[in-house]
C-alpha positions in Angstrom: 16.5 20.5 27.8 13.3 18.8 28.0 13.0 15.5 30.7 10.5 13.3 29.8 9.2 10.9 32.8 6.6 8.1 33.4 5.3 8.6 36.7 3.4 6.0 38.9 0.2 7.0 40.7 1.8 6.3 44.2 4.6 8.9 43.7 3.8 11.2 41.0 2.0 13.9 43.5 5.1 13.8 46.1 7.5 14.0 43.2 5.6 17.0 41.4 5.1 19.1 44.8 9.1 18.5 45.8 10.0 20.3 42.5 7.7 22.4 41.8 7.9 23.8 45.3 11.8 24.4 44.7 11.1 26.4 41.4 12.8 23.7 39.4 10.2 22.1 37.1 6.6 23.4 36.0 4.4 20.5 35.2 2.3 19.8 32.2 0.2 16.7 31.7 -0.4 15.1 28.5 -3.1 12.4 27.6 -1.5 9.1 26.5 -1.2 8.0 23.2 -3.6 5.4 22.9 -2.4 3.9 19.9 -4.5 5.8 17.1 -7.9 6.1 16.1 -8.6 5.2 19.8 -11.8 3.5 20.9 -14.1 6.3 22.5 -14.5 4.0 25.7 -11.0 4.0 26.3 -10.7 8.2 26.2 -9.8 9.5 29.7 -8.3 8.5 32.7 -6.8 9.1 36.1 -2.8 10.3 36.3 -2.0 6.6 36.5 -2.9 7.0 32.5 -0.8 9.9 31.9 2.2 10.7 30.0 3.9 13.6 32.7 6.3 15.8 31.0 8.4 18.2 33.2 9.8 21.3 31.7 12.2 23.6 33.2 10.7 26.4 35.0 10.0 29.8 33.1 9.8 27.9 29.6 6.9 29.7 28.1 5.1 27.4 25.5 2.0 29.6 24.8 -0.6 28.5 22.3 -0.1 26.9 19.4 -2.6 28.6 16.4 -3.6 25.1 14.1 -3.6 25.4 10.7 -6.1 23.8 8.1 -4.3 22.9 4.8 -6.8 21.9 1.7 -4.9 19.7 -0.9 -5.3 15.9 -2.4 -2.5 13.2 -2.0 -0.1 14.3 -4.7 3.1 13.5 -4.4 4.4 17.1 -2.9 1.4 16.5 -0.6 2.6 13.2 0.4 6.2 15.3 1.4 4.2 17.8 3.4 2.5 14.9 5.3 5.7 13.1 6.0 7.4 16.1 6.9 4.6 16.7 9.5 5.1 13.3 11.1 8.9 14.1 11.3 9.4 17.5 12.4 5.7 19.9 12.3 3.9 17.3 15.0 6.7 18.4 17.6 7.4 21.9 16.7 3.5 22.4 17.1 4.0 20.8 20.7 7.2 22.9 21.5 9.6 20.0 21.3 12.6 19.3 19.1 12.3 16.4 16.4 14.4 13.6 17.4 15.4 10.2 16.2 17.9 7.5 16.7 21.6 8.2 15.6 22.0 5.0 14.4 25.2 5.3 12.0 26.0 2.9 9.1 24.7 -0.4 10.8 21.2 0.9 11.2 21.1 -1.1 14.2 18.3 -0.6 17.2 18.4 -2.5 20.3 14.9 -3.3 21.7 14.0 -5.4 25.3 10.9 -7.2 25.2 11.3 -8.9 27.8 8.6 -7.6 29.7 6.0 -8.5 27.0 3.7 -11.7 27.0 4.5 -14.4 24.1 1.5 -12.8 21.9 2.9 -9.3 22.9 6.4 -10.5 21.4 5.0 -11.8 18.4 3.3 -8.8 17.7 6.6 -6.5 18.4 8.5 -8.6 16.2 6.3 -8.5 13.4 6.0 -4.5 13.9 9.9 -4.5 13.7 9.8 -6.4 10.5 7.1 -3.9 9.3 9.3 -0.7 9.6 12.6 -2.6 8.7 11.0 -3.7 5.1 10.6 0.5 4.3 13.9 1.8 6.5 17.2 1.3 6.8 16.5 -0.2 10.5 17.9 -3.4 12.0 16.3 -3.8 15.7 18.1 -6.2 17.6 16.5 -7.9 20.5 18.5 -8.4 23.8 18.2 -8.2 27.7 19.1 -5.6 30.0 19.4 -1.6 28.4 18.5 -1.2 25.1 17.3 1.8 22.8 13.7 0.5 23.1 12.2 -0.8 26.3 8.7 -2.6 25.8 6.4 -3.2 28.7 2.8 -4.2 29.4 2.3 -3.4 33.2 0.9 0.0 32.7 -2.5 0.8 30.9 -3.1 1.5 27.8 -0.8 2.1 25.1 1.8 4.4 24.4 5.2 5.5 24.0 7.7 8.2 25.4 11.2 9.1 24.5 14.2 11.4 25.6 16.8 12.9 23.6 19.7 15.5 23.6 19.4 18.8 22.7 21.0 17.9 19.1 17.5 16.0 18.6 19.5 12.6 18.8 17.1 10.0 20.9 18.7 8.2 24.0 15.9 6.1 24.6 12.5 5.5 24.3 9.6 3.2 25.8 6.8 1.6 24.5 3.7 0.1 26.6 1.1 -2.0 25.5 -0.7 -3.3 28.4 -2.1 -6.8 28.9 -5.8 -5.8 28.6 -5.0 -4.2 25.5 -4.2 -7.3 24.0 -7.2 -8.9 25.5 -9.6 -6.5 24.1 -8.1 -5.9 20.9 -6.6 -8.9 19.6 -3.1 -10.6 18.8 -3.6 -11.2 15.0 -1.8 -9.8 12.5 -5.4 -8.5 11.1 -6.1 -6.8 14.6 -6.6 -3.4 16.2 -3.7 -4.4 18.5 -1.0 -5.3 15.6 -1.6 -1.7 14.1 -1.1 -0.4 17.6 2.5 -1.7 17.8 3.4 -0.5 14.6 2.0 3.1 15.4 4.0 3.2 19.0 7.2 2.0 17.2 6.8 4.6 14.8 6.4 7.1 18.0 9.7 5.4 19.1 11.4 6.1 16.2 10.8 9.6 15.9 7.3 10.0 14.1 4.6 12.2 15.6 0.5 12.4 14.7 -0.7 13.2 11.4 -2.7 16.3 13.1 -1.9 18.2 16.1 -3.9 15.8 18.3 -3.0 13.2 21.0 -5.2 10.6 22.8 -8.2 11.6 20.9 -9.3 13.7 17.8 -11.9 15.4 16.2 -12.7 16.5 12.5 -11.9 20.0 13.8 -8.1 18.6 14.6 -7.3 17.6 11.0 -4.2 19.4 9.8 -4.5 18.1 6.3 -7.6 17.3 4.3 -6.8 13.7 3.5 -5.8 12.5 7.0 -6.7 9.1 7.5 -5.5 5.5 7.9 -5.6 5.2 4.2 -2.1 7.3 4.0 -0.5 7.2 7.6 -0.5 4.5 10.2 0.0 7.7 12.4 -3.4 9.0 11.8 -6.0 8.6 14.2 -9.2 8.7 11.5 -10.4 5.4 10.0 -11.5 6.7 6.1 -15.1 6.7 7.3 -14.5 9.4 9.9 -13.0 12.0 7.3 -15.4 13.1 4.3 -12.9 13.9 2.0 -11.3 9.9 2.0 -12.8 7.5 -0.1 -11.9 3.9 1.1 -13.4 1.3 3.7 -12.1 1.4 6.9 -9.1 -1.1 8.1 -6.1 -1.5 10.3 -3.2 -1.3 8.4 -0.6 -4.3 8.6 2.3 -2.1 7.2 3.5 1.6 7.2 1.7 3.5 5.2 2.4 5.8 2.0 3.2 8.9 4.2 4.9 6.7 7.0 7.4 5.6 4.4 8.2 8.8 3.1 8.8 10.1 6.6 10.7 7.4 8.2 13.1 7.0 5.2 14.0 10.7 5.6 15.0 9.7 9.0 16.6 6.2 8.5 17.3 5.9 4.8 15.7 3.6 2.5 15.7 -0.2 3.3 17.3 -2.7 0.7 15.0 -5.8 2.3 13.1 -5.7 -1.3 15.6 -5.1 -3.3 16.0 -8.1 -5.4 13.0 -10.0 -7.4 10.4 -9.7 -4.8 7.0 -11.8 -4.8 4.2 -9.9 -2.9 1.3 -12.3 -1.6 0.8 -15.8 0.1 3.1 -17.7 -2.1 5.7 -15.0 -1.9 9.2 -14.7 -0.6 8.9 -12.2 1.9 9.8 -14.7 4.3 8.4 -12.2 7.0 4.6 -11.6 8.9 3.4 -10.3 5.9 3.6 -13.4 3.9 1.9 -15.1 6.8 -0.7 -13.0 7.0 -1.4 -13.1 3.6 -1.6 -16.9 3.9 -3.7 -16.5 6.4 -6.4 -14.3 4.4 -5.9 -16.8 1.8 -7.0 -19.7 4.2 -10.2 -17.8 5.6 -8.4 -17.3 8.8 -7.6 -13.7 9.1 -9.8 -10.5 7.6 -8.4 -8.7 4.5 -7.0 -5.1 6.1 -4.9 -2.6 4.2 -1.6 -2.5 3.4 1.1 -0.6 1.2 3.7 -2.3 -1.0 7.2 -0.4 -1.2 9.8 -2.3 -3.5 13.1 -0.8 -4.0 14.0 -2.7 -7.6 14.4 -5.9 -9.1 11.6 -7.4 -11.4 8.8 -7.8 -8.9 5.6 -9.6 -8.4 2.1 -8.9 -6.8 0.5 -12.2 -6.1 -3.4 -11.5 -5.4 -4.1 -15.1 -5.8 -4.8 -15.2 -1.7 -8.5 -13.4 -2.6 -11.2 -14.5 -4.9 -13.2 -11.1 -4.5 -13.8 -8.7 -7.0 -10.5 -6.3 -7.0 -9.6 -3.1 -8.9 -6.1 -3.1 -9.1 -4.1 0.0 -10.1 -0.3 -0.9 -10.6 0.7 2.9 -10.8 2.9 4.2 -8.0 0.9 6.3 -5.9 -2.4 4.9 -6.6 -4.8 3.0 -4.6 -6.4 -0.3 -5.5 -9.5 -2.3 -4.0 -8.2 -6.0 -2.8 -10.1 -8.8 -0.9 -13.3 -7.0 -0.7 -11.7 -3.8 0.6 -11.9 0.1 -1.0 -8.8 1.8 -1.6 -7.1 -0.7 1.1 -3.8 -1.2 -1.0 -1.7 1.2 -1.8 1.5 1.2 -4.3 4.2 3.5 -2.8 5.5 6.2 -4.7 8.8 5.4 -6.8 7.8 1.4 -6.4 7.5 -0.2 -9.6 5.5 -3.7 -9.7 6.4 -5.4 -13.1 4.1 -8.6 -12.7 0.6 -9.4 -11.6 -1.4 -12.3 -10.5 -5.3 -11.8 -9.5 -7.6 -14.2 -8.3 -11.0 -15.7 -8.8 -12.9 -12.6 -8.7 -14.1 -10.2 -11.5 -10.8 -7.8 -11.5 -10.1 -4.7 -13.0 -6.8 -4.2 -13.7 -4.7 -1.1 -14.8 -1.0 -1.4 -15.9 2.0 0.6 -15.4 4.8 1.4 -17.7 7.2 -1.3 -16.6 6.5 -4.0 -19.3 4.3 -5.7 -16.8 3.1 -9.3 -17.0 -0.5 -9.7 -15.8 -2.1 -12.9 -15.4 -5.6 -12.8 -14.2 -7.8 -15.6 -12.7 -11.3 -17.2 -13.4 -13.4 -14.3 -13.1 -14.6 -12.0 -15.9 -11.7 -9.4 -15.9 -11.1 -6.2 -17.5 -7.3 -5.7 -17.9 -5.7 -2.3 -19.3 -2.3 -2.5 -20.6 0.3 0.5 -20.6 2.1 -0.1 -23.8 5.2 -1.6 -25.3 6.4 -4.5 -23.7 3.3 -5.8 -21.9 2.1 -9.4 -21.9 -1.4 -9.6 -20.6 -2.9 -13.3 -20.3 -6.7 -13.4 -19.5 -8.1 -16.1 -17.3 -11.0 -18.8 -17.5 -13.6 -16.1 -17.7 -14.9 -13.8 -20.5 -12.2 -11.6 -20.3 -11.9 -7.8 -22.0 -8.0 -6.7 -22.5 -6.9 -3.4 -23.9 -3.6 -3.0 -25.2 -1.5 -0.2 -26.3 0.6 0.8 -29.4 3.9 -1.2 -29.2 5.0 -4.7 -29.0 2.9 -6.1 -26.8 1.4 -9.9 -26.5 -2.2 -10.3 -25.5 -3.8 -13.4 -24.6 -7.3 -14.1 -24.0 -7.5 -17.4 -22.4 -10.9 -19.5 -22.1 -13.9 -17.9 -22.4 -15.5 -15.7 -24.9 -12.8 -12.7 -24.8 -12.8 -9.3 -26.1 -9.3 -8.1 -27.1 -8.9 -4.5 -28.3 -5.1 -4.3 -29.6 -2.8 -1.2 -30.1 -0.7 -0.9 -32.9 1.9 -3.7 -33.0 0.2 -6.0 -30.6 0.1 -10.2 -30.9 -2.8 -11.5 -30.2 -4.3 -14.9 -29.1 -7.9 -15.4 -28.5 -7.5 -18.9 -26.8 -10.7 -21.2 -26.2 -14.0 -19.5 -26.8 -15.5 -17.5 -29.3 -13.4 -14.2 -29.1 -13.9 -10.5 -30.5 -10.7 -9.0 -32.1 -10.6 -5.4 -32.3 -7.8 -3.5 -33.9 -7.6 0.3 -33.4 -4.2 0.8 -35.0 -4.4 -1.4 -38.2 -1.5 -3.2 -37.8 -1.0 -6.5 -35.4 -0.7 -9.9 -35.8 -3.6 -12.4 -34.4 -2.0 -16.4 -33.6 -4.9 -18.3 -33.4 -8.0 -17.1 -35.1 -11.0 -19.7 -35.6 -13.8 -18.9 -37.6 -15.0 -22.3 -36.8 -15.1 -21.3 -32.7 -17.1 -18.0 -33.4 -14.2 -15.6 -33.7 -14.7 -12.2 -34.9 -11.9 -9.6 -36.4 -13.4 -6.2 -36.1 -11.3 -3.5 -38.1 -11.7 0.4 -38.8 -14.7 1.1 -41.2 -12.3 3.7 -43.1 -10.4 0.5 -44.3 -13.6 -0.5 -45.8 -14.2 2.4 -48.0 -18.1 1.0 -48.1 -16.6 -2.1 -49.6 -18.5 -5.5 -48.8 -16.8 -8.2 -47.2 -16.5 -10.0 -50.0 -15.0 -7.4 -52.1 -12.5 -6.2 -49.2 -11.0 -10.0 -49.4 -10.5 -9.9 -52.5 -9.0 -6.8 -53.0 -6.9 -6.8 -49.8 -6.6 -10.6 -48.6 -3.4 -12.6 -49.8 -1.8 -15.9 -48.6 1.7 -15.2 -47.6 3.7 -18.5 -46.0 0.3 -20.0 -45.5 -1.0 -17.2 -43.5 -3.8 -14.9 -44.6 -2.5 -11.3 -44.6 -5.0 -8.4 -45.0 -3.0 -5.8 -46.5 -4.3 -2.3 -46.8 -1.2 -0.6 -47.5 0.7 1.9 -46.0 1.9 -0.4 -43.0 -1.7 -1.2 -42.4 -1.9 -5.0 -42.3 -3.3 -7.8 -40.3 -1.8 -11.2 -40.1 -3.8 -14.0 -39.2 -1.7 -17.0 -38.5 -2.6 -20.4 -39.7 -5.6 -19.4 -41.5 -4.9 -20.6 -45.1 -8.6 -19.8 -46.8 -9.4 -16.4 -46.6 -12.8 -17.5 -47.2 -13.1 -18.2 -43.7 -13.2 -14.6 -42.9 -17.0 -14.5 -44.3 -19.3 -13.6 -41.5 -16.3 -13.1 -39.3 -15.2 -10.1 -40.4 -16.7 -6.8 -39.9 -16.0 -2.6 -39.9 -17.1 -0.6 -37.4 
């Protein structure tokens, strides 16, 4: 049996002396968890800054041999890292993995009476962060509760007591008033990440490696251990040479955290419907407020992970006009709001729709019949296949389709549209270039008068001049020019009633 106590400076020596003299307990002093990625200036402190764990006498813990693994964040590796949060960390410290037994209700009661107004705001938002991904329902109440919050001790830490079956009996979270003063009270501040981190401990998650209070490179258990993958990590991306990305304080549970917490409590249905992520979304929680703050310039763009349970969902990034690189595939990272690899799409999550802002964005679609609409910048969009609808904005965009029943729209500007077989394309305003790789498709608005160009495979021309190609292969059908090369290879130009309009506007490459 393990008993965990938080002891004050005034009584610690008296209590320890009595228990040890009686032979009942042997003391072990562990440094505080200071919330992850702890500033070096806060490392250390006296007995009042420590959690004292009292272990039954005779319990021989011995030395824990550290193991170092080397692998990238692939699916099976995310699973291993998540297992370390729920089990490995505790086992490395000779403790029992533990979590609340919430039953079918998912309810966990919390008492936040001991916090300031700013502390309560951050705690409530952190509850929402975990409720978005796990089947947990935090209920605020007075008096005795499953998790009690306070700010009357220095630093930031969490402690738990649990039974022999690993069922958590109660937990305590402390984030001091000074911590609030030093590290901010906004959603983009380090202190908010601290609340999510410490509540993660109260729920049963350890750290991403066998460290506590402070960590160095030698303490990494996993090659890609950083806040990019887990809010339970102590490393900013720049502190791990294996990680590519900018430093940030996460405003959500991250990819590994989500896998871990769902293994303990199940999956949340918060995003099971038609969810819109962004400043003009329908999340109706702290995250939507945060996106609005970013859009208004009142908060910095930090890092976050999108987990979505189902429905046809939209990622609306119009709250930022910074250049972005967005990959809609699950398990991949994106650059958003001036950050580098600061947005992750959780594995198994499908985002069907995307809207981007005024930056020069690069977009990679997934296989979920995407609807992608970009903003004012010069964007590059790569479709993923059948069913995509891609809409360029007001810049000079480059759009790449894949074979299938996709619809590609250039929008305003001088666009380049590279179509796959079977695609329907719209150039929009400006002098557009249409390139057909599959030699089968349709242009809805070819306008030679505004400088549009059509490029086809040189093998179709077989060395003939443009004039000869038009004479041999061009036909007028229902008021539309059709270039029919046989064997299903044909390009339809809607509304072009005179094939000679293509002279000077058709080339073979």
